[in-house]
N, C-alpha and C positions, 0 to 999 in steps of 0.2 A: 247335522253336526252343527252346534251353538257356537257361539265367540270364545268362549273357554275351551271347546274343544281345538278350535284353528289354532288355539293360542298354544296347546301342547301336543299337536299332531305336526307332521311335516318334517321340516329340517331342523325344528327343535329337538326331535330324536337323536340327531346326529352332531348335535352342539352343545347339548347341556351336561354339567359334570355339578360336583359337590366336595367341597373339602372345608376341613378344621384349620384355621390360623388363628396361631401361637406368638403371642409377643411378650418380648420383656422391654418394661418400660425404659427411658422415655423410647416410642417405636410412632411411625409415620409411613405411610405406604399413599403413593398416590395411583388411581386406577384409572388407565386411559386404554382400555380393551376396547371399547365401543360397541360393547354389551348391549344389546337392547333391552336387556332386564335382570336385576341381580339380586336375590335375596338376602338380606343379612339377619344373624339372628346372633345377639350379643349373649354369649354361654356362661362368660367368669368377668369380672371388670366391666371396666365402662370406656368407652370410645366416643371420637367427635366424627362427624362426617361434613366433611366442608364441601360444597358442591362450586365448582368451576366451570360456569357457562360462558357463552361469548361475552357477555356485558362484564363477566369478572366474577369473583368468589362472590359465594352466596352465604347467608347467614349461616355460622356452624349449628348443627344439632346435634345435643349430647343423647349418646343411649347408653340403657343400662341393663343388667342381666334380665331377660326375658324379653326385653324389648325386641322389634322386629323393623327394620327397614327396609325399603324396596326404593331401588337405584335405576329409573330409565334413562336409557343411553340417548344417543351416544356421549354426551357431555360428561368429560371427566370429573372425577369427585377424587378428594382424601381422606383416607380413616387415619386416625391419629389417637396419640391418647390425651395431647393438647393441642387446641388450634395453633398455638405458637412454635408447635415441634414442626422442624423444616423435614419434608420427606426424605428418607433416607433410599427408597427405590422406587421405579414406577413399572406396574404390570402393562403390558401392551397388547396390541391384538393378539391372539393365540397364545395368549396366557404366558408370554414371555416375561421373566422380571429381569430388568436391568437396574445395577445400582447407581444411586444417583451421587457420584465421587468414589474417589479410590478407597476415602476411608470406610466405604459401607459396602467393599466387595466382599462376598460371602456372608454376608451379615444374614439374608435371608435365602434357607434353601427346603427342601424335599426332608422330611421327618419322619415318613413311613408312610404305611395305608391312608391316602388322600389326607396328608396333614402334611402343614406348609409354615414356613416361620421360622423364628430364631429358637425357641426351646419346647420341647412338646408340654411340658408342665407350666406354662410361662401364666403371669397372671391375669394378662387379656388374651381371650379367646374368642372366637367368631365362628358361625356357621356359615358358610357364604354356597349360596348356589348361584350359577349363573347361567341365563336361556342365550342362545343364539340365535333364534328363531327371527325371521321376517318376513313380513306379506301381507297383501290386502286386510284379512281376515282379523290377522294378528294387531294391525294398525288400528283398528276399529276398536279395541280395548288399550293399547298402549297409549294412543292420542287421549284419551280420557285421564291419563295417570301425571301427578305433576313430577317433575326432575325427580322428587325425593320425598317419601313421605314414610312417616313413622307410627307405628302402633306401639304405644307403650303400656306396660302392664298394668296400668292404672283402669287402661280402658278397653283391654282385651288381651286376656292370657291366652296362650293357642297351647292346645291340650296336646300337638304333636311333637313340641320341641325337644321333650325329654327322648322320647322315642328317634328322633333325628340324630340328638346328639350319639345315642347310642349306636345306632345304626351306622353310624358315619363311619368310624373305625374298624369295623369288622371287615372282615375279607373270607366271605364264605361263597357256597355255589350261589349264583343268583343276586349276589349281592348288587350288583349294578341295576338291575330291574328293580329291587326291593328300594333303592335310593331315588329312581327316576319315579317310582310312585309316589314316595314322602314328600319328595320337593313338590310334585305335582298338586298332592294336596295343601300342603303347603302353602302355596303361592293362591291355591284357591280362595283356601279358608281365608286367607289374610285380605285380598283384595273384596270379599264378601264383606268381613268387617268392614275394612276402609271405606268400602261404598256406603256402609249403613250409617258412616259418620256425618253430621250435617255439614262439618269443612270440604268433605269430598267431591261436591257437585256433581254427583253421579251422572253420566249420559243418559240422554233421554232413553233410548233402547232399552238399557239396563234397567231404567223404572220401570218401564212398559210391560218387563216379563212378569212383574209382578200383579200387573190387570187381571184378574178372571179372563176376561174377553181379546184383549190386544195382546197378552202374553201367550194366549191357545194360539191364535194365528201366526205370529213370530214362530212359535215352535214349528208349527205345521210347513213354513217356508224354509226355516234351517234344515230340519231333519228331512225333507224330501222336495229338495230345489227342482229336481227334474220332473216332477209333476205339473203337467199344465193347467195351474192355480189360475182361479178367477176369483174377483170379490164375491160372488155368489156364492163359490162351494167354500170357501174361507168363512164366510160369512154362516152359513148352515152349519159347518163343523164347528165355529163357536158360539152356536146359540143363539146370536141375533140375527138383525134386518141387515141388507146389505148397505143399506143408508147409515145405519146406526154404525155398522164396524169401520166403514169406511171414515165416518166423521171422526170417531172415536181413537181408531190408528191414526190418522194426519193429526190428531191433538197432541197426542200422548208420546209418538214416536218424531214427529215432524215431517213427514214425509206421507203419500197416500203407499194403501198398500202394494199395489203393483211398479211403483217405483220402487219400493224397499226391494220387492222382488227382483227386480230387473238387477239392482245394485248389487245384491246378493249374489246373484247368478255370476256376474261378469267378474267379482271379486276371488271367487271359488276357480273360475275360470285361468285370472290372473295369476294366482297361487298356481296351479297347475301348470301352467305354461313356465312361471321362472323355477319352480322346485324340481320338476320331471318326475312328482310322485305318482304319474300314470305310465312312466317308463320311456324311457329315452327317444323311442318310436312312435309316442303318442300323437295322434294326427290331431290336429283344431276339430277336425270331423267328432272323433270319439271324446274330446273333451267339451266339444258344443254338446254331445247327446249324454254325457253326464251331467251337465248341469241345466239342461234343461231347455236347450235349441234345437232345433230339427234338422240344421244344417250347419257347415262351417259357415257358409255366405251370412246365414242369420246372427250367429255369434259374431264373425268377422264385421258386419256392419254396425252392430249395437255398439260392439268395443271399441272401436275406430271413434264411434261419437262420445262415448266416454273417455277414454284415454289418450286419444289423438294420434294413437298408431292401430296398425294391426296385430292380431296375436302374434303371428309369424316374426314381425318386426319386435315385438313388445319380448317375446321368447329370446332374440339373439343380441 
C-alpha cells in the first residue's frame, strides 16, 4: 500500500462525500467543518476562497470555471462571490449548516440529489468533495500540502471534471461507488499535477518514487511491509549493490532504508490501532504480525520509542 492508497482507504470510506453547490450572487459561506481535505472544482461562474488561519485571513484566491482548488484542514476558509461579501452561513463539523444572522435563515438548503445552495441553476456552481480521513499514512501526504492550492486551467485541464459533473446529479444503482472512485481519481490526478509544479516543493519521498532504483525499493517496502526486508535483499531486487542503495536511498529520501521501513511499519500499526480496520478485537499481536513484527512485545517496544506511548495506550 503506497501513500495514495493510505489516503483513500480506511476511515476515508466512512466519511467522504460529494455535492454540487449552487449560489445566487451575492453569496458567501464560511467552511469550518475541520475536514482534513476538500476538493473544489468551479463548474460555473467564478468564486473567491479566503483562508482563515490562526494568524488571520490569508490572501484571497480567485478561481474560475475548470479551476481546481484543494483545501487542507482543519483551518476554516470562506468561499464567496467577492472577498468583501460577509458570510451568510457556516458549515460546521458533520456538515451542519447554520445561518449567520436571522436575515439568512433558509437561504441555503438541500436542492435535490447531492445538490445544496440557493437555486438549482444559480450562476455560481461548485463541485465539492470532502474527505474525513485521518491517520499517520495520510499525514505523510497532507503535511506536504499548503493550506490551499489551486490548479488553474492554464496549467492543467482535468479531463475528469465533465464526468464528475455529469455523474454527481444521477441517482442510479451503484452511484455512490461511482462517485467514490471518481473523487479518488480526481484527487490523485490533481495532486500529481500539483507536485509536478515547480512551486509545489514536493516531499522527498514523492520525488524518490520517480527514481528507478530508490523508487523500486520504496514500492517493495510499501507493498509488503511484513516481509523481513534487509538492505541486501532490497538492493538485489533493485539491481544495485547494498552500499549504492543505502547511499542513494538516504540521499533522496532523507533517511536510511531500514529507518524508513521501521517508520512505515509503525505508521501502519498506528492507523490500524486507531481505525480498528482489522476488527474491534484485533490484538496488538495480530497487528504486529501484519506490519512485520514477530511479537506484540517487539512492536510495543518500537512503538513506544517513536510515539511515546504503548500501542494499547495509543488505541484508547
